[in-house]
N, C-alpha and C positions, 0 to 999 in steps of 0.2 A: 504494500500500500504506500510505503514511503517513496518508492521509486515512481509511482504514479503521481504523487504529490509534487515531486521534484520535476518531472516531465511537464506537468501542467504549469508549474511555476516558470519554467523556461518559455513555454508558449505565451503566458501572460507577460513575461518580461519583454518578449519580442513584439507582441501585439499592441502594447501600450504606446510606445513611440511610433510604431508603424501606422497606427490609426490616426495619431495626431498629424503625421506627415500627409497621409491620404486625405484627411479632412481639409487641411490647408491647401493642398494641391487642387482639390475640387472647388474650393471657394475661389481661388485665384483664376482657375479656368472659367468659372461662371462669370466672374467680373469681366473677363476679357471678351466674352461672347454676348453679353447682354447689351441691348440698346441703351442709350443714355437716359431714356425716360424711366426705365425700371432699375437702374443701377443703385439709386439711393435705398430703395426698398430691399434690394438684395443685400446691400452692405449691412443694414440693420439686422436682417435675418441672420446672416452669417456671423456677425459679431456676437450676437446672443448665443447662437449654437456653439461657437468656438469657446466662449467664456464659460459655458456650462460644461462642455465636454472635456476640456483640458484637465481640470482637476480629477475627473473620473478616470481618465486614461493614466494620469500620474499615479492614482491609487492602484490601478491594475498593475503598473510597473513595480510599485513598492510591494504589493502582495506577491508578485512573482519573485522578487528578490528574496523576500523572507522565506518563501517556499523552497527556493534553491538552497538557501543557507541551512534549512532544516528546522526552522522555528516551529513548524506545524507537525513535527514528528511525534511529539508527546500528545497523548489524549488526556484531557483534563488538566487540572492545575496542581 
């Protein structure tokens, strides 16, 4: 079970920063393709989404780091 926890931790450690990069890439791509009339609305939308999602993704990364280090190997306190 501990090997599964460490493997899942590695996956979370990779997915956290990768999801932030993908989100930023998607936002920049959308900014470059939208017409000027809809750009302000899209900026507000993406700023809100990015500000909410970055702490969540950082939490995933921290969770993965602790899983790799073995902090979740013990059951109970």
